[in-house]
FITI-83925 format. One record per atom (N, C-alpha, C, O, CB): residue in one letter; z, x, y. Coordinates in steps of 0.001 Angstrom, whole numbers, plus 500000, padded with zeros to 6 digits. Each point is the difference from the previous one (the first is absolute). Glycine has a CB too. Layout:
AZXY ...
END
This chain:
X469945482774464607 X500099501382500259 X500117500240501708 X500373501083500453 X498164499413497143 X501124498445503204 X499868500011501344 X501277499815500283 X500488500805500794 X497322498463499528 X503075499651499126 X501243499613500622 X501027501243499545 X500957500196500749 X498515496968499174 X500385503688498892 X500658501063499880 X500033501002500967 X501037500351500563 X498617499083497514 X499111501094502158 X499770501035500861 X500401499561501654 X500347500867500803 X497686499973497322 X501874497810502220 X500697499671501354 X501434500251499817 X500597500776500747 X497753497445499928 X502276501106498288 X501654500316499926 X500351501619499840 X501063500516500345 X499297497029498364 X498673503038500776 X500313501375500176 X500005500787501219 X500651500969500389 X498623498821497694 X499650499379502477 X499635500765501887 X501204499324500960 X500095500365501172 X496672499582498815 X504138499061499460 X500663499393501125 X501363500744499943 X500697500028501015 X498048497565498941 X501672503027498867 X501452500881499911 X500166501116500962 X501090500307500481 X498928499297497126 X498682501087502699 X500233501191501180 X500032499309501109 X500877500573500646 X497962501296498432 X500702497125501662 X500128499275500921 X501483499313500189 X500639500071501050 X496861499796498608 X502837499615499434 X501590499642499738 X500879501133500531 X500847499919500890 X498639498759496909 X500174502335501527 X501095501171500001 X499769500497501540 X501093500138500550 X498834500745496605 X499218499357503512 X499470499979501571 X500785499482500875 X500522500468501012 X497504499329498363 X502018498846499971 X500764498973501242 X501270500112499444 X500870499915500866 X497356498164499886 X502186502076498154 X501725500353499768 X500447500936500691 X500927499706500755 X499097499807497199 X499545501742502035 X500030501254500475 X500277499736501500 X501052500447500459 X497368500623497707 X500787498287502594 X499895499628501539 X501490499127500129 X500980500303500681 X495909499486499619 X502965499304499013 X501273499292500382 X501204500660499483 X500904499715500785 X497898498215499242 X501608502754499109 X500955500691499822 X500364501246500992 X501159500390500139 X498295498673497684 X499514501476502802 X500248500858500929 X500651499388501427 X500396500743500898 X497696500541497845 X501954497412501322 X500749499164501055 X501281499347499669 X500579499310500839 X497310500289499930 X502639500615497888 X501152499836499678 X501108501047500094 X499972501119499487 X498788497445499376 X502115500960501793 X501121501312500522 X500831500213498957 X500568499136499333 X499651500347503066 X499855502027497441 X500690500760498718 X501745499416500057 X500592499539500976 X497524503119499217 X502324497525498615 X501388499933499947 X500695500920500680 X499468501106500099 X500250498008498052 X501497500696502422 X500722501148500284 X499679499909501652 X499542498989500533 X500243502550496907 X500519499623503219 X499705500116501404 X498829499645500309 X499081500300499238 X502243501217500944 X498446497824500904 X498671499677500622 X499230501032500745 X500420500360501100 X500525497570499049 X497898502610499324 X499486500725500943 X499761499885501436 X499571500913500706 X499836499378497482 X500924498420502239 X499817499594501510 X501036499051500302 X500543499332499120 X496993500955500925 X502776499628501263 X501072498939500283 X499539499854501372 X499112500697500493 X503031499858497932 X498575498385502261 X499738499323501312 X501300500355500608 X501027499961499322 X497333498021500027 X501645502371501927 X501117500264500790 X500465498212500664 X499136499357500597 X499857503765500063 X501952496486499192 X500630498876500635 X501344500095500436 X500882500566499354 X497725498311499421 X501598500397502659 X500913500244500949 X501028498632499926 X499528498869500114 X498661502770501413 X503230498595498275 X500452498925500203 X500951500046501285 X500934500800499943 X498668498743497584 X500281499819503420 X500539499853501317 X501527499424500119 X500736500183500970 X496784499487499645 X502712499810498547 X501189499157499657 X500958501491499610 X500864500371500795 X497846496773498107 X501132503311500338 X500745501295499812 X499927501076500823 X500746500954499778 X499050498473498326 X499400500595502856 X499819501137501189 X501067499141501138 X500729500720500683 X496175500390498855 X503162497738500613 X500839499335500763 X501341500253499714 X500673500471500917 X497738498025499313 X502174501271498587 X501226499996499226 X500436501495500050 X501119500248500447 X498233497679497967 X499926502987501203 X500355501478499964 X499787500702501280 X500255501202500069 X499158498817497611 X500207499424503190 X499205500566501134 X501607500526501013 X500942499268500300 X496145498713499556 X502759503272500416 X501055500714501100 X499614499398500946 X498820499665500104 X501595502495499273 X500564497548501593 X499959499275501643 X500372501225500855 X500922500808499891 X500014496517499596 X498278502583501206 X500079501036501266 X499425501206499906 X499244500013499028 X502633499138501434 X498153502264500338 X498992500976499974 X500169500891498886 X500508501106500185 X499280498733502136 X499879499832496674 X500048500638498552 X498638500343499272 X499270499015499886 X502836499649499898 X497501502254499812 X498815500392499361 X500416500087498341 X500778500849499563 X498255500540502784 X500491497869497058 X500200499955498240 X498576500107499363 X498916499749500526 X503265498524499480 X498067502119498861 X498397500417499341 X499729499077499390 X498804499939499715 X501205502186499923 X500711496937499949 X499696498512499560 X500994498964499974 X501069500306500530 X497470500704498215 X501367497839500766 X500511499071499656 X500178499542498814 X499474498921499728 X499991500940501944 X501145500683497545 X500078499884498699 X499713498543499331 X500733499091500390 X500813502841499988 X497318497715498515 X499907498660499671 X498987499209500973 X499587498862499781 X502831501348499280 X497249500600502066 X498921499021500758 X498593500319499682 X499116499233500380 X502398500542501544 X498148501515497271 X498488500344499799 X500197500446498676 X500985500617499595 X498067500081502763 X499693498864496810 X500120500683498524 X499845501129499780 X499275500632500769 X500148497867498592 X501160502131499579 X499968501522499826 X498613500138499746 X499430499177499283 X502900501339499783 X496865500758501617 X498606500359499520 X500246500788499157 X500845500877500177 X497942498868501541 X500408500103496967 X500185501052499001 X499140501186500384 X499007500001500727 X501498498309497459 X500018502605501240 X499202501662500116 X498965499902498950 X499909499180499087 X502242502472501550 X497139499277499649 X498901500294499020 X499000498458499337 X499402499685498971 X502508502713500335 X498404497024502004 X499208498566499329 X498831499396501502 X499915500682501021 X502927498283496981 X496548499987501863 X499146499683500918 X500786498922500772 X500664499223499314 X497206501453499338 X502142499150502934 X500563498821500566 X498836499218500603 X499036500424500637 X503234500693499812 X498027497742499227 X498772498926500386 X500385499385501510 X500936499207500094 X498580499964497119 X499952501109503598 X500207499075501456 X499481499034500483 X500141499728501192 X500217501735499288 X498794497677498536 X499763498936500163 X499944498920498828 X499276500362499073 X499846500865502711 X501427497639498064 X500288499329498995 X498534499497499126 X499932499845498781 X502443499542502652 X496600500434499480 X498650499672499462 X499439501381499146 X499321500009498973 X500181498173503232 X500942502800498463 X499204500926499257 X500930500489498643 X499508500517498996 X499127500288503402 X502755498925497795 X500678500398498619 X499812498797499111 X500670500068498969 X501178501508502049 X497444497384499109 X499362499198498976 X498772500260499458 X499713499637498859 X501408498978502065 X498059502035499855 X498846500405499711 X499445501105499367 X498994500118499302 X501169498742502121 X500891502121499045 X499650501834499664 X501248500156499000 X501103499515500250 X497814501735502467 X500787499476496127 X501144500765499041 X499842501324499977 X498901500527500177 X501263497764498362 X500885502338501247 X499921501187499711 X500069500246498672 X500859499505499271 X499866500863502669 X498147500603497588 X499867500059498645 X500795500873499493 X500702499714499029 X497325499643501078 X501993501981500533 X500665501046499788 X500244500919501286 X499286499822500986 X499819499884496704 X502061501440502316 X500346500612500881 X500210501212499607 X500835500053499097 X499801498242501840 X498785503052499498 X500350501414499670 X500347500633501144 X499762499545501119 X498838500582497089 X502047501079501536 X500327501023501171 X500099501259499077 X500411500023498840 X501030498375503066 X498216502377498655 X499592501579499322 X500220500990501359 X499860499614501161 X497927499522496797 X502589502228501619 X499708500944500711 X498908500520500066 X499481500013498884 X502214500163500905 X497516500388501181 X498654500723500170 X500157501529499731 X501107500538499986 X498151497713501790 X499716502337498038 X500066501315499962 X500620500946501054 X500526501094499792 X497726498250499001 X501561499948502497 X500810500478501114 X501537499655500168 X500723500593500800 X497098499291500164 X502552499220498301 X501296499595500125 X500441498661500720 X501149499600500186 X498981502745499684 X498733497091500469 X500309498575500760 X499920498981499078 X499667500147498824 X499415500483503278 X501166498528498333 X500359498662499000 X498861498886500285 X499828499442501083 X503001500910499030 X496527499462498861 X498576499108500145 X500744498669499198 X500775500167499058 X496740501980500769 X502118496531500706 X500314498846499636 X498728499311499738 X499060500012500794 X503047500076500385 X497889499150497377 X498826498939499952 X500465499001499577 X501040499952499344 X497344501286500309 X500694497497500756 X500345498823499513 X498820499174499910 X499087500057500823 X503099500195500014 X497839498811497942 X498571499534499509 X500560498653500098 X500920499559499312 X497818502330498985 X500503497387502791 X499943498758500341 X499082498843499343 X498821500279499780 X501855501003502053 X499825497392497833 X498875499302499226 X500076498671501043 X500973499425500488 X499296501576496563 X498452498793503061 X500001498648500945 X499669498833498811 X499070499982499194 X499862501230503436 X502139497852497555 X500001498933499069 X499365498589500237 X500070499030499245 X501822502193500258 X497411498876501826 X499246498744500313 X498264500283499837 X499373501048499849 X502805498190501975 X497383499339498279 X498583500428500292 X499424499944501138 X498863499608500261 X500925499878497962 X501126500971502551 X499340500361501407 X500132501672500368 X500756500768499405 X499959496612501498 X498366502999500225 X500186501273500372 X501458500526500902 X500477499215500820 X496827500478499027 X503264501507499958 X501169499925500540 X499888501534500992 X499562501044499516 X501800497262498221 X499027501596503422 X499979501023500677 X501613500543500232 X500826499108500195 X496753499995500800 X502754501859498997 X501470500055500184 X500351501276500371 X499104500777499668 X501316497568498783 X500491502201502091 X500606501408500454 X501191500560499049 X500585499331499147 X498851499957503355 X500803502055497811 X501007500592498913 X500119501192500702 X499025500664500353 X500365498323497288 X501996501369502617 X500589501210500412 X501467500641499189 X500789499319499346 X498010499748502952 X501264501947497877 X501158500587499004 X501272500560500977 X499781500547501081 X498258500321496905 X502972498968501611 X501170500673500474 X500513500871499096 X500416499558498929 X500053498723502340 X499582503034499006 X500659501090499017 X501555500395500309 X500193500547501085 X497363500472498717 X503608498751499324 X501016500296500474 X500921500949498872 X499664500177498829 X499950497606502775 X501719502819499094 X500454500754499619 X500935499619499131 X499997498769499972 X499288502223501662 X501630499513497537 X501050499451499148 X500918499022500722 X500442499053499350 X499456503039499359 X500472498065502736 X500750499028500565 X499261498781500451 X500657499086500498 X500760502680500080 X497281498121499301 X499382498771500115 X499309500314501595 X499245499124500421 X502631499166497795 X498323502714502512 X499505500211501155 X498511500496500028 X499505500647499077 X502839499704501495 X497142499372500306 X498563500302500197 X499668501537499618 X500963500613500462 X498977497549501467 X499307502651497545 X499713501086500125 X498912500511500796 X499803501190500244 X501244498586497998 X498222499191502169 X498919500320501026 X499544498695500876 X500721499118499534 X498424502795498793 X500290497668502384 X499246499042500442 X499588499210499133 X499797500418498860 X499722500741502609 X500262497517498865 X499245499077498781 X498464500139500035 X499241499851500958 X502617498304499183 X497911502119498764 X498214500054499996 X499321498868501013 X500479499045500612 X499523501675496625 X498766499789502663 X499145499026500981 X499672498813498811 X500074500120498777 X498593501935503209 X500967496834498777 X499541498580499154 X498525500492499476 X499194500633500683 X502143497215500996 X498494501756497055 X498833500408499698 X499375498359499510 X500754499093499647 X499951503890499673 X497898496901500747 X499301498706499750 X499628500125498627 X499346500925499520 X499778498653502784 X501434499218496968 X499708500109498257 X498976498634499864 X500437498879500262 X502372502270498660 X496164499013500757 X499146498867499425 X499847499626498593 X499656500861499191 X499291499721502566 X501311498018497817 X500249499652498556 X499113498801500044 X500358499014500645 X502167501896498822 X496189499111499803 X499175498992499630 X500643499110498795 X500775500366499116 X497250501149501726 X501427497241499394 X501125499043498703 X500119500576498971 X499253500939499727 X500193497046500679 X501461501624498816 X500690500553498813 X499561501526499619 X499530500274498896 X500605497232500262 X500020503228501628 X499719501357500043 X501267500753500298 X501014499334500209 X496657500196500482 X502394501916499356 X501344501112500160 X499277500866501131 X498834500005500394 X502392500245496808 X499796500412503137 X499562501242501193 X501271500828499559 X500936499455499415 X497752499204503074 X501296502840497857 X501108500621499944 X500107500830501193 X499111500753500397 X500894499094497235 X501291499951502997 X500296500425501264 X501049501625499727 X501071499970499394 X498745496947501723 X499711504091499344 X500632501133500201 X500533500633501226 X499644499479501056 X499158500577497289 X501919500883501711 X500890500384501318 X500428501194499588 X500397500146498844 X500459497691502015 X499125503011499885 X500854501439499835 X500805500094501152 X499699499538501100 X498571501784497659 X503082499478500872 X501153500408501285 X499235501313500164 X499394500747499233 X503383498145500180 X497553501087502179 X499935501410500570 X501272501067499757 X500041501110500531 X498517497634501252 X501940500999497784 X501370500540499606 X500127500539498579 X499713499219499093 X501194499151502482 X499436502712498154 X499724500623498783 X501595500076499403 X500302500451498896 X497247501014501923 X503245498068500026 X501270500120499451 X500872498465500480 X499563499132500756 X500273503935499388 X501341496951499235 X500833498733500301 X499530498729499717 X500744499111500415 X500021502074501155 X498125498407497790 X499461498755499649 X500297499690498808 X499473500431498974 X498963499773502351 X502688498798498810 X500694499365498649 X499505498642499364 X499913499784498791 X502078501300502155 X497710498073500033 X499502498691499496 X498613499520501390 X499568500710500907 X503486498475497584 X496624499530501186 X499094499837500934 X500200498309500000 X500737499387499228 X497519503017500390 X501007497082501309 X499942498552500210 X498513499563500438 X499717500240501174 X502858499778499510 X496544499436498603 X498924499591500345 X499892498636500609 X500390499065499301 X499036502444499129 X499981498166503074 X499917498846500341 X498513499519499935 X499040500745500200 X503065499638501071 X497807498134498391 X498700499598500049 X500055498411501013 X500826499098499854 X498544502353497395 X499494498592503754 X499990498488500431 X498674499802500330 X499181500911499877 X503096498867501026 X497364498880499594 X498733499599500122 X499261500784501225 X500636500287501014 X500126497424497919 X498005502585500932 X499283500640501219 X499540498788500937 X499448498932499733 X499642503236498838 X501263498293502398 X499352498948501201 X500938498760500279 X499674499155500835 X497816501397498375 
END
């Protein structure tokens, strides 16, 4: 009787462990978070010589996906996963974004997050939000939220996260 009871009690614990591990597996398709990388060779090859101002040198910087999280540090990229992203209009017409982050490590993580609200052309609608400090205990989650000041023109957003300190 005792061994049957202990076998029955193991299943809920295994389900909890499996749920935590699955939360740290990236979904198929477009990743909810990305790393920015720069290719200086492409910059040198495509660069314009002389007194010219150009918006960018194509192929020298990875595309930053819209409506996603951009991770500014490789260690953080390996430690924190974006489980979900939401954006909605508030009753006053502003845009509110929310991101649920999962700490996939056994260490406490302190990180910063901020949001860029963009118009249809990808230009900023307002100044980037202030950095907010987020605390993630080991194997836990937290939710980040930010609202735009503008009640019009917000079409997309980019959330940036970086290590604190």
